[in-house]
C-alpha positions as CSV (number, residue, x, y, z in Angstrom):
1,X,-7.6,1.1,22.1
2,X,-6.8,2.1,18.5
3,X,-6.0,5.7,17.8
4,X,-8.9,7.9,16.6
5,X,-9.2,7.8,12.8
6,X,-9.7,11.1,11.0
7,X,-11.7,11.5,7.8
8,X,-10.2,13.8,5.1
9,X,-12.7,15.0,2.5
10,X,-12.0,13.7,-1.0
11,X,-12.8,14.6,-4.6
12,X,-13.8,11.6,-6.7
13,X,-14.4,11.2,-10.5
14,X,-16.8,8.4,-11.5
15,X,-18.6,7.2,-14.6
16,X,-22.2,5.9,-14.7
17,X,-22.5,2.3,-15.9
18,X,-25.2,3.2,-18.4
19,X,-23.7,0.9,-21.0
20,X,-22.0,-1.6,-18.7
21,X,-21.8,-5.1,-20.2
22,X,-19.4,-8.0,-20.5
23,X,-18.7,-8.2,-24.2
24,X,-15.2,-9.6,-24.1
25,X,-12.9,-11.3,-21.6
26,X,-9.6,-9.5,-20.7
27,X,-9.3,-10.8,-17.1
28,X,-10.3,-14.1,-15.4
29,X,-13.4,-12.6,-13.9
30,X,-15.0,-11.9,-17.2
31,X,-17.1,-14.4,-19.1
32,X,-18.6,-13.3,-22.5
33,X,-21.7,-15.4,-21.9
34,X,-22.4,-13.9,-18.5
35,X,-25.8,-12.1,-18.4
36,X,-25.5,-8.6,-17.1
37,X,-28.3,-6.7,-15.3
38,X,-27.6,-3.1,-16.3
39,X,-30.4,-1.8,-14.1
40,X,-28.9,-3.5,-11.1
41,X,-25.4,-2.3,-11.9
42,X,-26.8,1.3,-12.1
43,X,-28.5,0.9,-8.7
44,X,-25.3,-0.4,-7.1
45,X,-23.3,2.4,-8.6
46,X,-25.8,5.0,-7.4
47,X,-25.5,3.5,-3.9
48,X,-21.7,4.0,-4.0
49,X,-22.1,7.6,-5.1
50,X,-24.7,8.3,-2.4
51,X,-22.4,6.8,0.2
52,X,-19.5,9.0,-0.8
53,X,-21.7,12.1,-0.7
54,X,-23.4,11.1,2.6
55,X,-19.9,11.0,4.1
56,X,-18.9,14.4,2.9
57,X,-17.0,13.7,-0.3
58,X,-17.3,15.5,-3.6
59,X,-18.3,13.2,-6.6
60,X,-18.1,14.3,-10.2
61,X,-18.9,12.3,-13.3
62,X,-17.7,11.8,-16.8
63,X,-20.3,11.0,-19.5
64,X,-20.3,7.3,-20.5
65,X,-20.0,6.3,-24.1
66,X,-22.1,3.5,-25.6
67,X,-19.2,1.5,-27.2
68,X,-17.1,1.5,-24.0
69,X,-18.8,-1.0,-21.5
70,X,-15.8,-0.8,-19.1
71,X,-15.7,3.0,-18.9
72,X,-17.4,2.7,-15.4
73,X,-14.0,1.7,-14.1
74,X,-12.7,5.3,-13.7
75,X,-9.7,4.4,-11.6
76,X,-7.9,2.9,-14.6
77,X,-8.1,6.2,-16.6
78,X,-5.4,8.2,-14.8
79,X,-3.5,9.0,-11.6
80,X,-3.8,12.5,-10.1
81,X,-1.2,13.5,-7.6
82,X,-0.4,17.1,-6.5
83,X,-2.9,18.4,-9.1
84,X,-0.9,16.7,-11.9
85,X,-2.5,14.1,-14.2
86,X,-0.8,11.1,-15.6
87,X,-3.2,9.6,-18.2
88,X,-3.6,6.0,-19.3
89,X,-2.5,3.7,-22.0
90,X,-4.6,0.5,-21.9
91,X,-3.2,-2.9,-22.7
92,X,-6.4,-4.2,-24.2
93,X,-7.5,-2.7,-27.5
94,X,-11.2,-2.7,-26.3
95,X,-10.4,-0.2,-23.6
96,X,-7.9,2.1,-25.4
97,X,-10.5,4.7,-26.5
98,X,-11.4,5.3,-22.8
99,X,-8.1,7.3,-22.4
100,X,-9.2,10.0,-24.8
101,X,-12.6,10.3,-23.2
102,X,-11.1,10.8,-19.7
103,X,-8.4,13.1,-21.0
104,X,-11.0,15.4,-22.5
105,X,-12.8,15.6,-19.1
106,X,-9.6,16.5,-17.3
107,X,-8.7,19.1,-19.9
108,X,-12.1,20.6,-19.6
109,X,-11.7,20.7,-15.8
110,X,-8.5,22.7,-16.3
111,X,-5.8,20.0,-16.0
112,X,-2.9,19.2,-18.3
113,X,-2.6,15.5,-19.0
114,X,0.6,13.7,-19.5
115,X,0.2,10.7,-21.8
116,X,2.4,7.8,-20.9
117,X,4.4,6.0,-23.5
118,X,4.3,2.6,-21.9
119,X,1.2,0.6,-20.9
120,X,-0.1,2.3,-17.8
121,X,-3.6,1.6,-16.3
122,X,-3.8,4.5,-13.9
123,X,-4.9,3.9,-10.3
124,X,-5.5,0.3,-11.2
125,X,-1.7,-0.2,-10.7
126,X,-0.5,3.1,-9.1
127,X,-1.4,3.7,-5.5
128,X,0.0,6.8,-3.6
129,X,0.8,6.0,0.0
130,X,2.8,8.2,2.2
131,X,6.1,9.3,0.5
132,X,5.8,6.5,-2.1
133,X,3.9,5.6,-5.2
134,X,3.3,1.9,-5.0
135,X,3.3,0.5,-8.6
136,X,2.0,-2.9,-9.7
137,X,3.1,-4.9,-12.7
138,X,2.9,-8.5,-13.9
139,X,-0.4,-8.4,-15.9
140,X,-1.2,-4.9,-17.1
141,X,1.0,-1.8,-16.3
142,X,4.5,-2.2,-17.7
143,X,7.6,-1.6,-15.5
144,X,8.6,1.2,-17.9
145,X,5.5,3.1,-16.9
146,X,6.8,3.0,-13.3
147,X,9.9,5.0,-14.4
148,X,7.7,7.4,-16.3
149,X,5.5,8.0,-13.2
150,X,8.5,8.6,-11.1
151,X,9.9,11.2,-13.5
152,X,6.6,12.9,-13.9
153,X,5.5,13.1,-10.3
154,X,9.0,13.3,-8.7
155,X,7.9,10.7,-6.1
156,X,9.8,7.5,-5.3
157,X,8.1,4.6,-7.0
158,X,8.1,1.2,-5.4
159,X,7.6,-1.6,-7.9
160,X,5.4,-4.6,-6.8
161,X,5.0,-7.7,-8.9
162,X,1.6,-9.4,-8.9
163,X,1.6,-13.2,-9.0
164,X,-2.0,-14.3,-9.5
165,X,-4.0,-13.4,-12.6
166,X,-7.2,-13.2,-10.5
167,X,-5.6,-10.1,-9.0
168,X,-4.5,-8.5,-12.2
169,X,-4.3,-4.9,-11.0
170,X,-2.7,-3.7,-7.8
171,X,-6.0,-2.2,-6.6
172,X,-7.6,-5.7,-6.4
173,X,-4.9,-6.8,-4.0
174,X,-4.0,-3.7,-1.9
175,X,-5.5,-0.4,-0.9
176,X,-4.4,2.6,1.1
177,X,-6.0,2.7,4.6
178,X,-4.3,6.0,5.3
179,X,-2.5,7.7,2.4
180,X,-0.4,9.8,4.8
181,X,-1.2,13.2,3.2
182,X,-1.8,14.7,6.6
183,X,0.8,12.6,8.5
184,X,3.3,10.6,6.4
185,X,4.1,8.5,9.5
186,X,0.5,7.3,9.6
187,X,0.5,5.9,6.1
188,X,-0.7,2.3,6.0
189,X,-2.3,-0.3,3.7
190,X,-4.3,-3.5,3.6
191,X,-3.3,-6.2,1.3
192,X,-3.6,-9.9,0.4
193,X,-0.1,-11.4,0.6
194,X,-0.6,-14.3,-1.8
195,X,-1.3,-11.9,-4.6
196,X,2.3,-10.9,-4.7
197,X,5.7,-12.5,-5.5
198,X,7.8,-13.4,-2.4
199,X,10.1,-10.4,-3.0
200,X,7.2,-8.0,-3.3
201,X,5.7,-9.4,-0.1
202,X,9.0,-8.8,1.7
203,X,8.9,-5.2,0.5
204,X,5.4,-4.6,1.8
205,X,6.3,-6.2,5.1
206,X,9.2,-3.9,5.5
207,X,7.4,-0.7,4.4
208,X,4.1,-1.5,6.3
209,X,4.8,-3.7,9.3
210,X,1.4,-2.7,10.8
211,X,-0.6,-3.5,7.6
212,X,-4.0,-5.2,7.8
213,X,-3.7,-8.6,6.0
214,X,-6.6,-10.0,4.1
215,X,-7.6,-13.7,3.7
216,X,-8.2,-15.4,0.4
217,X,-12.0,-15.2,1.1
218,X,-11.8,-11.4,1.6
219,X,-9.7,-10.9,-1.5
220,X,-12.0,-13.0,-3.7
221,X,-14.9,-10.9,-2.5
222,X,-13.1,-7.8,-3.8
223,X,-12.6,-6.6,-0.2
224,X,-9.3,-5.0,-1.2
225,X,-10.8,-3.0,-4.0
226,X,-11.8,-0.6,-1.3
227,X,-11.6,3.2,-0.8
228,X,-10.6,4.7,2.6
229,X,-11.0,8.4,3.6
230,X,-8.8,7.8,6.6
231,X,-11.7,6.9,8.8
232,X,-14.5,5.3,6.7
233,X,-13.6,2.4,4.5
234,X,-16.0,1.8,1.6
235,X,-15.7,-1.9,1.3
236,X,-17.5,-4.9,-0.5
237,X,-20.4,-6.1,1.6
238,X,-19.2,-9.6,1.2
239,X,-15.8,-9.1,2.8
240,X,-17.0,-9.7,6.3
241,X,-13.7,-10.8,7.9
242,X,-11.7,-7.9,6.6
243,X,-14.4,-5.4,7.7
244,X,-14.2,-6.9,11.2
245,X,-10.4,-6.5,11.3
246,X,-10.7,-2.9,10.1
247,X,-13.2,-2.1,12.8
248,X,-10.9,-3.5,15.4
249,X,-8.3,-1.0,14.2
250,X,-10.7,1.9,14.6
251,X,-11.9,2.3,11.0
252,X,-15.6,2.5,10.2
253,X,-16.5,0.0,7.4
254,X,-19.2,1.2,5.0
255,X,-20.3,-2.0,3.3
256,X,-21.6,-1.7,-0.3
257,X,-22.7,-4.3,-2.8
258,X,-21.2,-3.9,-6.3
259,X,-21.5,-7.6,-7.2
260,X,-22.9,-6.9,-10.7
261,X,-19.8,-4.9,-11.6
262,X,-17.6,-7.7,-10.3
263,X,-18.7,-9.7,-13.3
264,X,-16.2,-7.6,-15.2
265,X,-13.6,-7.8,-12.5
266,X,-14.3,-4.5,-10.9
267,X,-15.5,-3.1,-7.6
268,X,-15.6,0.0,-5.4
269,X,-12.1,1.3,-6.1
270,X,-12.2,0.4,-9.8
271,X,-15.2,2.8,-10.1
272,X,-13.4,5.6,-8.2
273,X,-10.7,8.0,-9.5
274,X,-9.4,10.3,-6.8
275,X,-8.5,13.8,-7.8
276,X,-5.7,14.8,-5.4
277,X,-5.1,18.5,-5.1
C-alpha cells in the first residue's frame, strides 16, 4: 500500500481570463485563426478556482488587462520562494507588459520584486522541488536566468534542457508531486521523458528514481501541467492514464477541463502562481 499522502494548504494567485483570446502564435499550440469561446474559458477557470477553494486553498486574483490576452497564465509572471519574488522577463514582446502588471500586484501585497536581467518566464520554467530549483531552458527561459535565480534565492539550481517545442515550458513536461517543504526526502515529480534531452533525462532519473512517468498521450492532454498539494492533484480531465497511475501511488486526482485555455498552450498550472511563504 502507498504511504498516506498529506495535503498542505497553499496560497495561489490567478487571473481571470476576461480578455482571453488567441491573437498571435508564440508556441505550437497557438493558431491565430482558432475561434475562442471566452465564456467557456471563464467557466473552466472558475471551476479551477472553486476546486482549489473546495480543497482548502487560498486563491487571490490580479485584475486582467484588455490588451493582454495571455495574462490568465499567472504562473509565468514570477517565482515566489521563501517569501521572495523573482519577477519575469518575457521572450515574446506581446507578453512583456504582463511583468509590470504582476509586479504591481506583488508590491501592493507587500512583496519586493527582483526583476531578472535575462529572459525568465517564472514558474513556467522554474519549479521548486525539495532542496532544488528545477530550471527549464531550450525555448523560453535563458540559462543566464538560472544563475540569477540561484544567486537570488540561494537554492541549488538544476538546469534541464527541453527538446520538443510542444513542451516549450518546463511546467508542460513536469510538475512537483510533493515539493518536499515538510519533508525534503519525500520530494518527487511526474514528468514526460521524451520532452527532455538525454542528459536532462539522466539527471531526472538520478534525482527522482521514484518519479511517475507520463505517456505521450498524457503529456499531449496537458496532464503534466498539473498542481499538487501533496495529496490532491488538480489534473487535466483528459489525462486518464496519468490520473490512474497517480491514484495507484495514493494521490487523489481532481480532474478539471481547461481545454479552451489549451488553445493558447496553457492549462491548470499555467493559470496558477503559488505564493510560497
